[in-house]
C-alpha positions in Angstrom: 35.0 7.4 17.8 31.2 8.0 18.3 30.4 4.8 16.3 32.9 3.0 18.2 31.5 3.7 21.6 27.9 3.1 20.3 28.9 -0.2 18.9 30.7 -0.9 22.5 27.6 0.1 24.4 25.2 -2.0 22.3 27.6 -5.0 22.7 27.4 -4.5 26.3 23.5 -4.2 26.4 22.9 -7.2 24.2 23.8 -10.6 25.7 25.6 -13.0 23.3 23.1 -15.4 22.1 25.9 -18.1 21.2 27.5 -17.6 24.7 24.0 -17.9 26.5 23.1 -21.1 24.5 26.7 -22.7 25.2 25.9 -22.0 28.9 22.4 -23.6 28.6 23.9 -26.6 26.9 26.6 -26.8 29.2 24.0 -26.9 32.1 21.8 -29.6 30.4 24.9 -31.7 29.4 26.3 -31.8 33.0 22.9 -32.7 34.2 22.5 -35.4 31.6 26.1 -36.8 32.5 25.3 -36.5 36.3 28.3 -34.0 36.8 27.4 -32.0 39.6 30.6 -30.1 39.8 30.4 -29.1 36.1 26.7 -28.2 36.7 27.7 -26.0 39.5 30.3 -24.2 37.3 27.3 -22.8 35.3 24.5 -22.8 37.7 24.3 -20.4 40.6 24.1 -22.0 44.1 21.1 -19.8 44.7 19.3 -21.4 41.8 15.4 -21.4 41.9 13.6 -23.9 39.6 10.1 -24.5 39.0 8.6 -27.5 37.6 5.3 -29.5 37.7 6.6 -31.5 40.5 7.4 -28.3 42.6 10.0 -25.8 43.4 13.5 -26.6 43.5 16.7 -25.3 44.9 20.3 -26.3 44.1 20.3 -29.2 46.6 16.9 -30.6 45.3 18.0 -30.2 41.6 21.1 -32.1 42.3 19.2 -34.8 44.0 16.8 -35.1 41.0 19.8 -35.5 38.9 20.2 -39.1 40.1 16.8 -39.9 39.2 17.2 -38.9 35.5 18.5 -41.2 32.9 18.7 -38.8 30.0 19.9 -40.3 26.7 19.8 -37.1 24.5 18.4 -33.5 24.5 18.2 -31.1 21.4 17.4 -27.3 21.5 15.2 -25.6 19.0 13.7 -22.1 18.8 16.3 -20.7 21.1 15.7 -17.0 21.8 17.5 -14.5 24.2 15.9 -11.3 25.8 18.2 -9.0 27.4 17.1 -7.5 30.6 20.0 -5.1 31.0 23.6 -5.7 30.4 24.2 -8.5 33.0 20.8 -10.4 33.1 19.2 -12.3 30.2 16.4 -14.6 29.7 16.3 -17.7 27.4 13.4 -19.4 26.1 13.4 -22.4 23.9 12.1 -26.0 23.3 14.0 -29.1 24.3 13.4 -32.4 22.8 14.4 -35.0 25.6 14.8 -38.7 25.4 15.1 -40.6 28.7 13.5 -41.7 31.8 12.7 -40.0 35.2 12.3 -42.2 38.4 12.1 -45.2 36.0 9.3 -43.9 34.0 9.5 -42.5 30.5 9.9 -38.8 30.3 10.6 -38.3 26.6 9.0 -35.5 24.8 9.3 -31.9 24.0 9.6 -29.3 26.9 9.1 -25.6 26.7 11.8 -24.0 28.7 13.1 -20.8 30.0 16.1 -19.8 32.1 17.3 -16.4 33.6 21.0 -15.8 33.3 23.3 -13.3 35.4 26.8 -12.4 34.3 29.0 -13.0 37.4 32.8 -12.9 37.3 32.9 -12.8 33.5 30.6 -15.7 33.0 26.8 -16.4 32.7 25.4 -18.2 35.6 21.9 -19.8 35.6 19.8 -18.3 38.4 16.3 -19.5 37.6 14.9 -22.3 35.1 11.6 -23.8 34.3 10.4 -26.3 31.8 7.1 -28.0 31.3 6.2 -30.9 28.9 4.3 -29.9 25.9 0.7 -31.2 26.1 -0.7 -33.2 23.3 -2.7 -30.8 20.9 -6.5 -31.0 21.4 -8.4 -33.0 18.9 
C-alpha cells in the first residue's frame, strides 16, 4: 500500500512528458493550420508570449497566425521540468519551414512554454521562441 501511495504521489508530481509534447504539438499544428478554435483549446485565453518582435497576448497571437505560412515544423531535444503537480515548463528546438509576412522565416528556433493543468488538460499560459543565430566563425 505504501509503495502504491508513493507511486501515485510521484505520478501526480511529475507531469507526463508525452501528454505535454502532444499539447505542444497540438498548439503548433493549430497555429500552422490557422485553426484559431483548435489553438484556443490548448492555449489559455490569458496567454503571454515573448518574441523578438515583442510581447503578445492571445489577440495578437491570433492576428500573427494570419501572417504565417508555415509548411512544416519538427521538434527535437524536448524536455519537461515540473514546477509542482499542475505547472510544467517545456523546452525544445523546433525546425520550421515557412514564411512570416511574406519573408522566409525558416530555421531552427529555441523554444519554451509554461503549461498549467486546468480542468483535466494542459493549457499553455506562456510561450517564447527565438531563431538560433548562426555560429560565430
